[in-house]
C-alpha positions in Angstrom: 0.0 0.0 0.0 1.1 3.5 -0.8 0.2 7.0 0.4 1.0 10.3 -1.4 3.0 13.0 0.4 3.7 16.2 -1.5 2.8 14.5 -4.8 5.3 11.6 -4.1 4.1 8.1 -3.5 5.6 6.4 -0.4 5.2 2.8 0.6 3.7 2.1 4.1 5.9 -1.0 4.6 8.1 -1.2 7.7 11.7 -2.4 7.8 10.9 -6.1 8.1 8.3 -6.1 5.4 10.8 -4.2 3.1 13.6 -6.8 3.7 11.2 -9.7 3.2 10.0 -8.3 -0.2 13.6 -7.7 -1.4 14.7 -11.2 -0.3 11.8 -12.9 -2.1 12.4 -10.9 -5.2 16.1 -11.7 -5.3 15.3 -15.4 -4.9 13.0 -15.2 -7.9 15.6 -13.1 -9.8 13.1 -10.3 -10.1 14.4 -6.7 -10.3 13.7 -4.1 -7.6 14.8 -0.5 -7.7 14.6 0.9 -4.2 14.8 4.6 -3.0 14.4 6.5 0.2 13.0 10.0 0.5 13.6 12.7 3.1 12.4 16.3 3.4 15.2 17.6 1.2 14.6 15.2 -1.6 10.8 15.8 -1.6 11.4 19.5 -1.9 14.0 19.1 -4.6 11.7 16.8 -6.6 9.3 19.7 -7.1 11.8 21.6 -9.2 13.9 18.8 -10.7 11.8 16.7 -13.1 14.5 14.2 -13.8 14.9 13.5 -10.0 11.2 13.2 -9.6 10.9 10.8 -12.5 13.7 8.7 -11.1 12.1 8.5 -7.7 8.5 7.8 -8.7 9.6 5.1 -11.1 11.1 3.0 -8.2 9.5 -0.2 -7.0 9.9 0.6 -3.3 9.9 4.1 -1.9 10.6 4.2 1.8 10.6 7.3 4.2 14.2 7.9 5.2 13.7 11.0 7.3 11.7 11.1 10.5 10.2 14.4 9.4 8.5 12.6 6.5 6.9 10.1 9.0 5.7 13.0 11.1 4.4 14.9 8.1 2.5 11.8 6.9 0.8 11.5 10.3 0.0 15.2 10.3 -1.6 14.9 6.9 -3.7 11.9 7.9 -1.7 9.4 5.8 0.3 7.5 8.5 3.4 5.5 7.7 4.5 2.6 9.8 8.0 3.7 10.5 11.1 5.4 9.2 13.2 3.0 7.0 16.6 4.7 6.9 18.7 3.9 3.9 21.9 3.1 5.9 19.9 0.8 8.3 18.3 -1.0 5.4 21.7 -1.5 3.8 23.2 -2.8 7.0 20.3 -5.3 7.3 20.7 -6.4 3.7 24.4 -7.0 4.1 23.6 -9.4 6.9 21.0 -11.0 4.7 23.6 -11.4 1.9 25.9 -13.3 4.4 23.0 -15.6 5.3 21.8 -16.2 1.8 25.2 -16.2 0.1 24.3 -13.2 -2.0 27.0 -11.1 -3.6 27.0 -7.3 -3.3 28.6 -4.5 -5.4 29.7 -1.2 -3.8 29.7 1.9 -6.0 30.4 5.3 -4.5 32.5 7.6 -2.3 36.2 8.0 -2.7 38.3 5.0 -3.9 39.9 4.5 -0.5 36.5 4.7 1.2 34.9 2.2 -1.1 37.9 -0.1 -0.6 37.6 0.2 3.2 34.0 -0.8 3.1 34.7 -3.7 0.8 37.5 -5.0 3.1 35.2 -4.6 6.1 32.5 -6.8 4.5 35.0 -9.2 3.0 35.4 -11.1 -0.3 32.8 -13.6 0.8 30.0 -11.3 -0.2 31.7 -8.4 -2.1 31.6 -9.1 -5.8 33.3 -5.7 -6.6 33.6 -2.1 -5.8 34.3 1.2 -7.5 34.5 4.9 -6.5 31.6 7.3 -7.1 33.5 9.5 -9.4 33.1 9.0 -13.2 32.6 11.1 -16.3 29.7 10.8 -18.7 31.9 8.9 -21.1 32.8 6.4 -18.4 29.2 5.6 -17.4 29.0 2.6 -19.8 32.2 1.1 -18.4 30.8 1.5 -14.8 27.6 -0.2 -15.8 29.5 -3.0 -17.6 31.7 -3.6 -14.5 28.7 -3.9 -12.3 26.9 -6.3 -14.6 30.0 -8.4 -15.0 30.2 -8.9 -11.3 27.0 -10.9 -11.3 26.1 -9.4 -7.9 22.6 -9.7 -6.5 22.7 -6.3 -4.7 24.1 -2.9 -5.7 24.6 -0.1 -3.2 25.3 3.3 -4.7 26.8 5.9 -2.3 26.6 8.9 -4.5 25.0 12.3 -3.8 21.5 13.1 -5.0 20.3 13.5 -7.7 23.2 11.8 -9.5 22.5 8.4 -8.0 18.8 8.5 -8.6 19.2 9.5 -12.3 22.0 7.1 -12.9 20.1 4.1 -11.5 16.8 5.1 -13.3 18.7 5.4 -16.6 20.8 2.2 -16.4 18.8 -0.2 -14.2 17.9 -2.5 -17.0 21.5 -2.6 -18.3 23.0 -3.0 -14.9 21.2 -6.3 -14.6 21.3 -6.7 -10.8 18.2 -7.9 -9.0 18.3 -5.3 -6.3 19.6 -1.8 -6.6 19.4 1.2 -4.1 21.1 4.5 -3.4 22.6 4.9 0.1 23.9 8.5 0.0 26.8 9.0 2.4 26.5 5.5 4.0 30.0 4.4 2.9 31.6 7.3 4.8 29.8 6.2 8.0 30.6 2.5 7.6 34.2 3.3 6.9 34.4 5.4 10.0 35.1 8.7 8.2 31.9 10.3 9.4 30.1 9.6 12.7 26.3 9.0 12.7 24.1 10.8 15.2 23.4 9.1 18.5 20.3 6.8 18.5 18.3 9.3 20.6 18.8 12.0 17.9 17.9 9.6 15.2 14.6 8.7 16.9 13.8 12.2 17.9 14.2 13.5 14.3 17.4 15.6 15.0 19.9 13.6 12.9 19.9 16.4 10.4 21.2 18.8 13.1 24.0 16.4 14.0 25.1 16.3 10.3 25.1 20.2 10.1 27.3 20.3 13.2 29.8 17.8 11.6 29.8 19.4 8.1 28.3 23.0 8.5 29.5 24.4 5.2 28.2 21.5 3.1 25.0 20.7 5.0 23.5 24.0 6.4 21.7 25.0 3.3 20.5 21.5 2.5 18.9 21.0 5.8 17.9 24.4 7.2 16.6 25.8 3.9 14.9 22.7 2.5 13.5 21.8 5.9 11.8 25.2 6.2 10.4 24.8 2.7 9.2 21.3 3.5 7.3 22.5 6.6 5.7 25.2 4.5 4.6 22.8 1.8 3.2 20.3 4.3 1.2 23.1 6.0 0.0 24.3 2.6 -1.2 20.8 1.6 -2.9 20.3 5.0 -4.9 23.5 4.8 -5.5 23.3 1.1 -7.3 20.0 1.7 -9.4 21.6 4.4 
């Protein structure tokens, strides 16, 4: 089941249901394109048509940000829970170990991608590559991923590049499950600290990220969060 928040469909599945659907699809060799949305992405989708198309064409759309869960409840369209991209990735890596699936890691700097690959081990890592490539190199990146014969692809590239890349090449990539994971590799490799659990649950993870990287994150969160609140209020009272 899906609800629509700011003209974006979002699945009402919780973490366990999401993992179960992904696992069943991989076993049947069916393809699933997964994406998570937060306040910033929902705002940016309104002015970036390619990003919007790339998101709404996905098979599973989970709420990554706690603010999206709160907004859904406020609008009378409740979601079961936040399904953060990094948490889902962590759970799927464990699933890969259990099911003997292979994963491919695409994104971040070369040394970061390598560190994540070494942490997970050759038992499940079919290959890795940095998140920096030119337009002329895109075909080679896709070919490398396809040749790895992985069952899962995790793309740690900033938005909207990762969404547009996956939407454009998902059929050629030929991997059963694909998803974007943003800055997850930096966290897993220990380069960036994730907010304490209480901040994640209380919806202040964005503030922790601003404190860590103020120059890069202040506009993304403070500006887009303000716009997001305005748009949610506008939708609420427009319906009334």
